[in-house]
N, C-alpha and C positions, 0 to 999 in steps of 0.2 A: 879605556879612556873614562875619566871621571869628570862630571859636570860640576862647575863651581859657580857660585853666586857671590858677588861682592856688593856689600851695602854700606855706603859712605856718602854722607851729605856734602862733603868737600870734593868737588870734582877734580882738582889737582891731585889730591891724595888718592882718590879712586883710580885716576889714570896711572899714577906711579905704581900702586899695587898690582895693577893689571899688567903693566910693563914688566915688573919683576917676576911675576908668575909665568909670563910668556917665555921668559929667558931660562926658566928651570927645566932640567931634563927629566920631567915627570909625565906620566900619561894623563895629562889634565887639559881641560878646556874651559875657558871662562865663557859660560853660556849666557849669563844674565848679569847686568849691573843695575843697581837701584840707588836712589838717593834718600829713601825713607823706608820706614818699616811697613807701612801700608802697601806701598808699591811692591816691596819685596814678598810680602805674604801672598799677594794676589798672584805673582808670577810663580811662586813655589807650588801653588795648587794647580797650575796649568802645565808644568813640565817637570821632568825628573832632575833633581839636584842632589848630588852626593855630598857636597861640602859647602858650607855657608861661612863666609868671612864677613863679619858685621861690626860696625862701629857701635858705641853705646849711646852717645848723645846724638839724637836725630829728631828732626821735627815730625809731627803727626803721630808717630809711634816709635818709642826708643828701642834700643837694641835688646833690652831684657824682656820686654813685652813681645817683640818679634821672636825671640828664641823660645819663649814659653808656648806661644801659639803654634810656632812652626814644629815644635817637638810633639804637640798634640796631634798634628796632622801627619807628621812623619817621624816617629820616635827614633828611627835609625839614622837620622840626619846628623852628620858630624858638624860641629860648630867651632870656629876659631874666632875669639873675640879680639877686637882691636881697640885699644883704649890708651889714654894718656895717663900720666902719673897721678893727676888729680882725681882720677875716676877708680882708684884702687878699690874703694868700699863697693862700688858697682861690680867690679870684677870679681870680688869675693862671692857676692851673691850669684853672679853668673855661673861660678863653679858649681854651685848647688843645683844648677839646672843641666848638669852633665855636659858642660862646655869642654871640648877636647884640650884646649890650651888658650893662651892669650898672647898677643903681641903688643908691645908698646910702640906708641908713635914717637918719632918718626920710624917706620918700619925699615929695619936693617936687612939687607939681602941675605947675610949669613943666618940671621935668626929665622927669617922666613923659610929658607931652604931646610933648616934643621927640623922645624915644626912640621913643614910639608912632608918631609921624608918619613916622619913617624906616623902621620895620619894616613898617608898612602899605604904604608905597610899594613896598617890596621884594616883599611878598606879591601886591600888585596886578600887578607886572610878571611875576611867576611865573605867576600865575593867567591873565593875558592870553595868554601863550605857550601854556600848556596848553590854554586855551580854543580857540585857533586849531588847534592840533594835533589836538585831539579832533574838531573840526568837519571835518577833512580825512578822517577815517576812518569816522565815524559816519553812519548813514543820516539824511537831512535831517529826516524826519518824527520819528524817534526823538529827534534832537537838539532839535527844536523843542519837545518836551514837557519838556525839562530846565529846572528852575528856575534862575534866575541864582545862580551860586556853588555849585549842588549838587554839580557834578562834582569840586570841589576836595576833597571828603571821601573820594574814591576813588582819585584819581590818586596815583602813586608809592607804590603798595601792592604788590599782586600782580595781574598781568594775565593773563587767561585767554581763549583764543580757542576757542569751541565751533563745530564744523561738523557739520551733519546728514549722517549716513551716506547715500550715494546709495541710491536705490530702497528707501526705507523708507516704510511706509504711516503713516496717522494724522498727516498733515501739519499738521492743525489744531492739534495739540499745540505746534507750533513757533511760538509767538507770544511777543513780548517780555514780555507780562504773565504768561503762563503760566510761562515760564522764571524770571522775577523771583520769582514766589511759590515755586517749587520750590527755587531757590537760596537764598532767604532762609531757608527751612526748614532746608536742609542746612548753611548756614554759621553759623546762630544760635549765640551772640548777636553774632557779628561782622557788621558792616554790609557789604552788597555792592550793586552796581549793574550791571544788565544793559542793554546797548545792542544794537540791531540795527545791524550794520555795513553798509557800502556794497557788500559782497559778498553775493550771495544766499544764504540759508540758512546764514549765519555770524553769530555773536554775539560781542560783546566784553564781558568781565566784569571788573570791578574789585572786589577784595575786601581787607579789612584783613588785612595780613600776620600778624596775631596768631593767625589760624586754624592756622598751622603749629606752634603750641604743642601741638596735638593730634595731629600727625603727625611721623614721623621724617624725612620729606623731601617736597619738592614732588611728586615722582612718586607717592608714596603718597597724598597729598591728592587729586591729579587722578584717580588710579585709583578712589578711593573715590567721588569725584563722578561719574565715568562709570558706575559700577555703580548709583548712586543714580537717575540719569537712565534707564538702561536698565530699571530696575524700574518706571519710569513710562511705558515705551513709547517712550523717546527714545534711540535708538542714536547715539552721537557719536564723532568723533575730537576729541581735546582736546589742546591745547598751552599751556603757560603758564610763567611765571617770575616771580621777584621783581624789582621795579624798585627798584634800590638807591639811585638818585639822581634828584632832580626835574629834573636837567639832561639826562636821557635824552630824546631826541626821540620822543615817542609814536607819531607817524606812521611813522617808520622802524622802530621796534621792532615795531609791529603788522605791517607788510609783511614784516618778517623772519620773524616767527612764522607768519604766514600762508603764506609760501613754504615753510617747514618742513612745515607741515600738508599742503600739496599734494604734497610729495615722498613722504610716508609713508602718506597715506590709502589704505586698500585696499578692495577691492570688498566683502568680508564682514567684518563685525564691526569696531567702533571700536577705537581704541587711544589711549594717552596718551603725551605727550612733555614732558619737562622741557627746554624750548628754551634755558634758561640754563645747561645742563649738557652740553657737546658730547660728553663721554664716553658720555652715555646715549643719543645719537642715532647709531645705525648704520644707514646707508642700504644696502639690498639692491637689486641691479640685475637680479635674475632676472626674466625675463618670457617670454611666449609668442612675441612679435612680434620676431623677429630680422631682420637686413637682408635675408636671403635670402627670407623670407616676405613682407616688405614689397614687395620687387621683383616677387615673383609676383603679388600683388594689383594692383600698378600695371599689370603686363603684361596681366592679365585685363581690366582696364577699357579700356586702350588698344586691345585686340583686340576689344572689345565682347562678351566671353564672360560673359553675364549668368548662365547657369545654373551654370557652373563656379565663378563668384565665390560664388554663394549657398551651394553645398555646402562650399567652403572656409571661408566665413564661419561657417557652422554649427559646424563643428569648432573654430574659434577661440573662439567664444562659450562652448562647453562647457569649453574649457581655461581660459578666464578665471576661471570661478566655481570649478572644481576647484582651481586653483592659488592662488586668493584674491589675484589680481594687484593691483598699485597702480592706483588710479583714473587715474593719469597715463597708463597704457598704453592704456586705452580712449580717452582724449583724443587720444593720439598717433596711434592708428589712424584715428580719425575725421577728424583734421586731415589725415592722408595721403589719405583718400578725397576730402575737400573740395579739397585741392590738385590732385589728378589730374584730377577731373572739371572743375574750374574752368579748369585749364590747357588741356584739350581744347576746351572751349567758347569760352574767351576767344581761342583761336588763331583762331577764326572771326569775332573782332571783336565779341564780346558780353560785357558785364560782368555776371557772374552770381555771382561769389564771395560777394558780401555776403549774397545770399539763401540760399546754401548754408550759410554760416556761421551765420546766424540759425536756420535749421531744425535744424542740428546741435546747437546748444546746448540745444534744447527736448527733445532725447532724454534729457538727464539729469534732467528734471522728472518722468520716469515714476515711478509708485508702487512698482513691483516690477522686479526683474531680468528676469523673463519678459516684461513689458510693454516694457522697453527692447529686448530682443533682437527682439521682433516689429516694433517701431517702426523699429529700425535696418535690419532686413532689408527691410521694405516701402519705406522711404526710399531705400535703395541701389537697389532695383529701379526706383523712380521716376526715379532719377538716370540709370540705363541707358536707360530709355525716353525721357527728356528729350534725352539725348545723341544717340540714334538719330533721333528726330523733328526735333530742332533742326538736327542735322547735314544732314539732307536739305533742310530749308527754307533754312538758311544757305548751303549750297553753291549752290542754285539762285539765290538772291538775289545772292550774291557773283559768280556767273558772269555774270549779267546786266550788273552793274556793270563787270566786267573786260572783257567782250565790247564794251561801249560805249567803254570807254577805249581799247582796242586799235584799234578802227575809227576812232576820232578821230585816232589817231596812226599810221595805217598807213603813212605815208610816212617815219616816223622809226624808226630801228633800235630795237627793244624786246627786251629779254631778260626771262627769267623772274624775275630778281632785281629788275628795274625794277618789275615788277608787284607783287612782294611787298613792296617798300618803299612803293609807292603805297597799298596796302590794308592795311599793317600786319600782314601775316601771313607765314608762312614760305614759301620757295620750294617746299618739298616740299608744303605744303598747296595752293599755287596749282596744283601739277602734278596733285594728286589731284582737285581740283575740276574742272579742265578735262577730265580723263580720264573722271570720273564722268559729266559732262553730255554730252560730244561723243563719248566712246568712242574718242578719238584723243589722242596726246600733245600737249603744247604746241607743239612744233615743227611737227607735222603741221597742227595747227589754225591756227597763225600763218601758216605757208606757204600753206595753202589760202586764207586770206583775201587774201593779196597776189596770188596768181595770179587769184583772182576779180576783184580790182581791175584787174589787168593786162588781163583779157578786156574789161572795161568800157572801159578807156581805148583799146584797140585799135579797139573798135566806135565809140566817140564821136570819137576823134581819130586816124583811120587814117594821117594824115600823119606821126604821131610815129615817130621811128626807134626801133628795138629797143634801141639803146644808151642813149638818153634814158630809155626805159621802165625799163630795168634799173637805171639810176642812181637814178631817181626812187623806185623801190620798195626801194632799199637792198640790192640783190643785189650780190655782190662783183664780178662781171663779167658781160659779155653772154653768154659761153659757158655759165656756170653757170646763168643765168637761162633760157636756151633749154632746157637739160637738164631743169630742174625743171618748167618749163612743160609739156613733153611728158609727164613722169611723171603730172602731175595731170590733163591734159586729153586725152592720147593723141595730140596734134598738136604740131608745132613752131610757134612763133609765126608764121612764114611761111605755113604751111599753114592755120593758124587764120585769118589775115587774108585769104588768098585765098578761102576758103569765104565769109567775110563779104562780100566785094566782088562775088561772082557774082550 
């Protein structure tokens, strides 16, 4: 359903146009009638109107002035001009104001139906696009409660994104209905609509741009709104801007504003941002976590220094709140921790990153910063324990598989790189696993296996020549084979064979 306003100083003509519109089979509703431009402009600022039908010559404010001011307040408003033959020069000027079309007096039913058919088609196309874009950013449950066509009253006005400050209590206040009631009270008499977005703890608000008549700027309006919400126990970071044209892609605009919020949201106290005014947005890069400190935390994880890490983390958490850092810095640190632990565990052939990421996200659901710090410390301690425990188990399991693989291929030359490629780990990790389990290096372990096999073959096939044995076990030559054999058994191949034959 589209809301229509008729502005005509002649009451008989006004009644006739309304009667003709009521007879048409279109989804339209004559919501307001006015007899002059001033009266019409005041009504436009108070309620949603999709289509304006206005006369040109009227007392107090003529039709052209009305159109010009109405377009400033609502650029997407469609306008159909009603004029007499003598007003053709005015009509031509009105077309420069992007009037959709004009009708001559007296208004003929056929002409009115034809023009209304075309404007309704254009409104339908616009609403369909906005409908799809809104669906992309609004929570499905919130969107399902929206009545057909209801969203059109708020799009292309002023868009505001509200995000709950991290670690604030009284989360039950942060409901769509509670916010809707609070914002209706704040913005009255201008209409507004609150949607829960697809981003947790973030809301999308559309409000009639007429609210800015009460403020000197968008920033002042948003700051006043922030103080209003803080007084009700809801600390927020807010960003918003005017939507000057209905051709703006709502989904892209939402993500742009949301990104700005993410860059500027700080740990303590909310802030406001006019995202449509680049001059008002200054990003500060100051933070506690520089590249040197990042590297220190990574090294402590790699070296399994749990206690040292906990002490350094405690210092960092105190600095976070003292310096009122951006929330992005906390997220960056936690991502660093996830990446480092995940890399060390996945090096052992285990996919654990997703579990770490899901657990890390829950840290930001804590009610207070103190709770966040305790949970973060406990979680990282658990990660260290998991790394230690999982490392022992994984090394043992991996060694069993590698040992079986090498024994199956003991007649083929195998390098540490071959094993690393086979089991999708690094050569250095293969080396550490073998040394941890056998207490010897890979070369010592592999050579011992081949010498053990040589002893078995000498015993089972005493007729085999030592040159054949050397070649079979991939030694470079017989002399080297004999030398290594004596190092591991204390006897030369000949001496070993003689003892067996006695």
